[in-house]
C-alpha positions as CSV (number, residue, x, y, z in Angstrom):
1,M,-25.0,51.0,1.9
2,K,-27.3,50.3,4.9
3,N,-25.6,51.3,8.2
4,I,-22.0,51.7,6.9
5,K,-22.1,55.5,7.2
6,Y,-22.5,55.1,10.9
7,L,-19.4,52.9,11.1
8,L,-17.0,55.4,9.7
9,P,-16.1,57.0,13.0
10,I,-15.5,53.5,14.4
11,F,-13.3,52.5,11.5
12,A,-11.4,55.7,11.6
13,L,-10.2,55.2,15.1
14,S,-8.0,52.6,16.7
15,V,-10.9,50.6,17.9
16,S,-11.0,48.4,21.0
17,L,-13.1,45.5,22.1
18,I,-16.1,46.1,24.3
19,S,-18.0,43.6,26.4
20,C,-21.1,42.3,24.7
21,D,-22.9,41.5,28.0
22,A,-22.4,44.6,30.1
23,D,-25.2,45.0,32.7
24,D,-27.0,48.2,33.6
25,E,-25.7,49.3,37.0
26,D,-28.0,52.1,37.8
27,G,-31.0,50.0,38.9
28,A,-33.2,51.3,36.1
29,G,-33.9,47.8,34.7
30,D,-32.6,46.1,31.7
31,P,-30.0,48.1,29.6
32,P,-31.2,49.5,26.3
33,P,-30.2,47.3,23.3
34,N,-26.9,48.1,21.8
35,P,-27.7,48.0,18.0
36,I,-25.4,45.9,15.8
37,L,-24.6,47.9,12.7
38,A,-22.3,45.4,11.0
39,N,-20.5,42.1,11.6
40,V,-17.4,40.3,10.7
41,Y,-17.7,36.5,10.9
42,A,-14.5,34.4,11.1
43,T,-13.7,30.7,11.0
44,S,-10.9,28.6,12.3
45,N,-8.9,25.6,11.1
46,T,-8.2,24.4,14.6
47,N,-11.5,24.4,16.5
48,N,-15.3,24.5,15.8
49,A,-15.8,28.2,16.6
50,V,-17.2,30.9,14.5
51,G,-16.1,34.3,15.9
52,V,-18.4,37.3,15.4
53,F,-17.2,40.9,15.7
54,D,-20.2,43.1,16.2
55,F,-19.8,46.8,15.2
56,T,-21.9,48.9,17.6
57,P,-22.1,52.7,18.3
58,N,-19.9,52.0,21.4
59,G,-17.2,50.0,19.7
60,I,-16.7,46.3,18.7
61,A,-18.1,43.5,20.7
62,F,-17.0,39.8,20.3
63,R,-19.2,36.7,20.3
64,S,-18.5,33.1,19.5
65,F,-20.7,30.3,18.3
66,A,-20.0,26.5,17.9
67,T,-20.4,24.6,14.7
68,S,-20.7,20.9,13.9
69,S,-17.2,21.0,12.3
70,D,-13.8,21.3,14.0
71,D,-12.0,22.6,10.8
72,N,-13.7,25.3,8.7
73,E,-12.5,27.4,5.8
74,G,-14.6,29.5,3.4
75,I,-17.6,31.4,4.7
76,Y,-20.5,33.3,3.2
77,Y,-23.5,35.0,5.0
78,D,-26.9,35.1,3.3
79,D,-28.5,38.3,4.7
80,D,-32.0,37.6,3.3
81,A,-32.2,34.1,4.8
82,D,-30.0,34.8,8.0
83,E,-27.8,31.8,7.2
84,L,-24.1,31.2,7.4
85,I,-22.7,28.9,4.7
86,I,-19.4,27.4,5.7
87,N,-17.0,24.9,4.1
88,S,-16.1,22.1,6.5
89,R,-12.7,20.6,5.8
90,S,-13.2,17.9,8.4
91,Q,-16.6,16.8,7.2
92,R,-15.8,17.5,3.5
93,S,-19.1,19.4,2.9
94,I,-20.7,22.8,2.7
95,N,-22.7,23.3,5.9
96,T,-25.5,25.8,6.4
97,Y,-26.6,27.2,9.7
98,S,-29.8,29.2,10.2
99,N,-31.3,31.7,12.6
100,V,-27.8,33.2,13.1
101,E,-28.9,36.6,14.4
102,N,-30.9,35.1,17.3
103,T,-28.3,32.7,18.4
104,E,-26.7,33.7,21.8
105,S,-23.0,33.8,22.2
106,G,-21.5,30.6,23.4
107,N,-24.3,28.4,21.9
108,P,-24.1,26.1,18.9
109,L,-25.4,27.4,15.6
110,N,-28.6,25.8,14.3
111,F,-27.5,23.3,11.7
112,L,-29.9,23.3,8.8
113,L,-28.4,21.3,5.9
114,S,-25.2,20.2,4.1
115,S,-24.0,19.1,0.8
116,N,-22.8,15.6,0.1
117,P,-19.3,15.0,1.5
118,V,-17.4,15.4,-1.8
119,L,-14.9,18.1,-0.9
120,E,-11.3,17.2,-0.2
121,S,-9.5,20.4,0.7
122,P,-11.8,23.4,0.5
123,R,-10.3,26.8,0.8
124,D,-12.8,29.4,-0.3
125,I,-16.4,29.8,-1.4
126,A,-17.9,32.3,-3.9
127,V,-21.6,32.8,-4.5
128,N,-23.5,33.9,-7.6
129,N,-27.3,33.9,-7.1
130,D,-28.1,30.2,-6.3
131,V,-24.7,28.9,-7.5
132,Y,-22.1,28.1,-4.8
133,V,-18.5,27.6,-6.0
134,V,-15.9,26.0,-3.8
135,A,-12.2,26.2,-4.5
136,D,-10.5,23.0,-3.5
137,N,-6.7,22.6,-3.5
138,A,-6.4,18.9,-3.1
139,D,-4.1,17.1,-5.6
140,T,-6.3,15.8,-8.4
141,D,-3.9,14.0,-10.8
142,G,-2.0,11.9,-8.2
143,N,1.3,13.6,-9.0
144,P,2.4,15.9,-6.1
145,N,4.9,17.5,-8.4
146,T,2.3,19.1,-10.7
147,D,0.0,21.9,-9.7
148,D,-3.7,21.4,-10.1
149,G,-7.0,22.1,-8.4
150,R,-10.7,22.1,-8.9
151,L,-13.8,24.1,-8.5
152,F,-16.9,22.3,-7.2
153,V,-20.1,24.0,-8.6
154,F,-23.2,23.5,-6.5
155,T,-26.7,24.7,-7.0
156,R,-29.0,25.4,-4.0
157,D,-32.7,25.1,-3.6
158,A,-35.2,24.5,-0.8
159,S,-34.2,20.9,-0.5
160,G,-30.4,21.5,-0.3
161,Y,-27.3,21.5,-2.4
162,T,-26.7,19.6,-5.7
163,L,-23.3,19.2,-7.2
164,R,-23.9,20.5,-10.7
165,N,-20.4,19.9,-12.1
166,T,-16.7,20.1,-11.3
167,V,-14.2,22.3,-13.2
168,F,-10.6,21.2,-13.1
169,V,-7.7,23.6,-13.6
170,N,-4.0,23.1,-14.1
171,Y,-2.9,25.3,-11.2
172,A,-3.3,25.2,-7.5
173,L,-6.2,27.2,-6.1
174,W,-6.9,29.2,-2.9
175,G,-9.1,32.3,-2.9
176,I,-11.8,32.9,-5.4
177,E,-14.1,36.0,-6.0
178,F,-16.9,36.7,-8.4
179,I,-16.7,40.1,-10.0
180,G,-19.9,40.3,-12.0
181,N,-20.2,37.0,-13.7
182,D,-16.4,36.4,-14.0
183,L,-14.7,34.2,-11.5
184,Y,-11.2,35.6,-10.5
185,T,-9.0,33.0,-8.8
186,V,-5.6,33.3,-7.1
187,V,-3.0,30.9,-8.4
188,D,-1.6,29.4,-5.3
189,K,2.2,29.0,-5.0
190,T,2.7,32.0,-7.3
191,S,2.0,35.7,-7.5
192,D,-0.6,35.2,-10.3
193,V,-4.3,35.9,-10.6
194,A,-6.4,34.1,-13.3
195,V,-10.0,34.7,-14.6
196,L,-12.6,32.3,-15.9
197,K,-15.1,34.6,-17.6
198,N,-18.9,34.2,-17.5
199,F,-18.2,31.2,-15.2
200,V,-21.6,29.9,-14.2
201,A,-23.0,29.9,-17.8
202,T,-19.9,28.8,-19.6
203,Y,-18.7,25.9,-17.4
204,T,-21.8,23.7,-17.0
205,T,-20.3,20.2,-17.2
206,D,-17.3,18.4,-15.8
207,I,-14.4,19.8,-17.7
208,T,-10.7,20.8,-17.5
209,A,-10.5,24.5,-18.2
210,S,-7.8,26.9,-19.0
211,P,-8.2,30.5,-17.7
212,D,-9.2,33.2,-20.1
213,K,-6.3,35.2,-18.8
214,Q,-3.6,35.0,-16.2
215,I,-1.3,37.8,-15.0
216,T,1.4,38.2,-12.4
217,I,1.0,40.7,-9.6
218,E,4.4,42.4,-9.0
219,G,5.5,42.5,-5.4
220,I,3.7,39.3,-4.2
221,T,5.6,36.2,-3.3
222,R,2.6,33.8,-2.8
223,T,-0.9,35.0,-3.0
224,H,-3.9,33.4,-1.1
225,G,-6.8,35.7,-0.3
226,I,-8.8,37.8,-2.7
227,A,-11.7,40.2,-2.1
228,E,-13.5,42.9,-4.2
229,D,-15.8,45.8,-3.4
230,G,-16.4,49.1,-5.2
231,G,-13.9,48.3,-8.0
232,V,-11.1,47.7,-5.5
233,V,-9.4,44.3,-5.2
234,I,-7.4,43.2,-2.2
235,L,-4.9,40.4,-2.5
236,T,-2.9,38.9,0.3
237,D,0.7,37.7,0.2
238,I,1.7,35.0,2.6
239,G,5.3,35.2,1.6
240,D,7.2,32.2,3.0
241,A,4.6,30.0,4.6
242,S,7.0,29.1,7.4
243,N,7.6,32.7,8.3
244,E,4.9,34.3,10.6
245,N,6.1,37.9,10.0
246,D,6.6,38.3,6.2
247,G,3.0,38.7,5.0
248,A,1.4,41.6,3.1
249,I,-1.8,42.9,1.6
250,H,-2.1,44.6,-1.8
251,F,-4.7,47.3,-2.5
252,I,-5.5,47.6,-6.2
253,S,-8.1,50.2,-7.3
254,G,-9.7,49.9,-10.7
255,F,-8.6,46.3,-10.7
256,V,-10.6,45.0,-13.6
257,S,-9.4,47.8,-15.9
258,K,-5.8,47.2,-14.9
259,F,-6.2,43.5,-15.3
260,E,-7.6,43.8,-18.7
261,A,-4.9,46.3,-19.8
262,T,-2.2,43.9,-18.8
263,P,-1.4,41.4,-21.6
264,N,-1.9,37.7,-20.8
265,G,1.1,36.3,-19.1
266,E,2.6,39.7,-18.3
267,T,3.0,41.6,-15.0
268,L,0.9,44.3,-13.3
269,P,3.6,46.7,-11.8
270,V,3.4,48.0,-8.2
271,A,4.3,51.5,-9.2
272,G,1.2,53.5,-10.1
273,N,-1.1,50.5,-9.8
274,Q,-0.9,49.0,-6.3
275,V,-0.5,49.9,-2.6
276,R,1.4,47.4,-0.5
277,V,1.1,47.1,3.3
278,S,3.8,45.0,4.9
279,G,6.4,45.1,7.7
280,N,6.8,44.1,11.4
281,F,4.1,46.5,12.7
282,T,1.4,45.0,10.5
283,Q,1.2,41.6,12.3
284,L,0.9,40.0,8.9
285,G,2.6,36.6,8.5
286,N,0.3,34.3,6.6
287,P,-2.8,36.4,5.7
288,V,-4.9,33.5,4.2
289,A,-8.2,35.3,3.6
290,V,-9.5,38.9,3.3
291,D,-12.6,40.9,2.9
292,Y,-13.0,44.6,2.0
293,E,-15.6,47.4,2.6
294,S,-15.1,50.2,0.0
295,I,-17.0,53.1,1.7
296,S,-14.9,53.1,4.8
297,Q,-11.9,51.7,2.9
298,T,-11.4,49.0,5.6
299,I,-9.6,45.7,5.0
300,F,-10.4,42.7,7.1
301,V,-7.8,39.9,7.3
302,A,-7.7,36.4,8.6
303,E,-4.1,36.0,9.8
304,R,-3.2,32.3,10.2
305,A,0.4,32.3,11.4
306,N,1.2,35.3,13.6
307,E,0.9,34.1,17.3
308,G,-1.3,31.2,16.2
309,G,-4.0,33.3,14.4
310,K,-5.6,36.7,14.5
311,V,-8.3,38.8,13.0
312,L,-6.9,42.2,11.8
313,F,-8.6,45.3,10.5
314,F,-6.8,48.0,8.5
315,S,-8.3,51.4,7.7
316,E,-7.0,54.5,5.9
317,I,-4.0,52.7,4.4
318,G,-3.0,55.7,2.3
319,P,0.3,55.1,0.6
320,G,0.8,51.8,2.5
321,G,3.9,50.7,4.1
322,N,4.6,49.3,7.6
323,L,1.2,50.1,9.2
324,Q,-0.3,49.0,12.4
325,P,-3.7,47.5,12.2
326,S,-6.5,49.6,13.5
327,F,-7.8,46.5,15.3
328,S,-6.1,43.2,16.3
329,F,-7.8,40.3,18.1
330,P,-6.3,36.8,18.8
331,F,-8.3,34.1,17.1
332,A,-6.7,30.7,17.0
333,G,-6.5,29.1,13.6
334,A,-8.1,32.0,11.7
335,S,-8.8,30.7,8.3
336,S,-11.5,32.8,6.6
337,L,-13.9,35.7,7.2
338,T,-16.7,37.8,5.7
339,F,-17.9,41.3,6.4
340,V,-21.7,42.0,6.6
341,D,-23.2,45.4,6.6
342,R,-26.5,45.4,8.5
């Protein structure tokens, strides 16, 4: 749980941005350090920046770092190693940056290593111990009229990344999330979620796989992002990709039990099972990625379309509906994000 209990008052309020470089004006010397209790790291499709939202006792401060890639999507923070692992769409690789906490705002992150450039259209990354899985939505069979995708499975050691194998699926991919050892995947262009059970141990060679189960999530037009914490799964709905005001997020508590209780190929109803947040006040148009913190019940969203891109936080969503975000910050090309509790 770390510092999250100290963040509850911040999440509960309509928080505002504070300066991260305020000087001490009273002549008493350097100001005392403003402790960082948690972060949200966000990537962009349209520039090389990684935005960092620092949660402090005084509010949220914003910093920005530069990366070696000008199009990033899919991000993971390794707390033990203080490393950011980011998919580069322009360089077609997983890039790793080190010494993140000590990098000053405005400076480039310290590039450490990368995978071979085998990715084509990476959208998300999910990590299970030393295994890094990248969801790639590039066309694999050469027929644009058929839906397909692949999961690149890398292992990581001190020397770098090794592509262990590639798992092909007969549906388009976007967000992916490990829940235990099972890999849950959104089925892009639909309202479905599919699962590949015991993924790391079962799919060890290049193979075309069928999901163990696939269900439809009622109320969603086209799903993209998926996140889980504390038994709750958040799914995003981008609606019509050309409409920057018709997005939504779905909150599903006890998700695994509800998923398992729904027969393969059937639908999980909204009533009694889900909470939907949508409407003009939400600023949701194309919410392409999401993360979630269960103790404060806060949802973090990378919104790609509305006004060119934003990072949005929602807290205390209750019965859902047309809610205003508790925090909204413009971030051009917002493509993915991750929450880190310090």
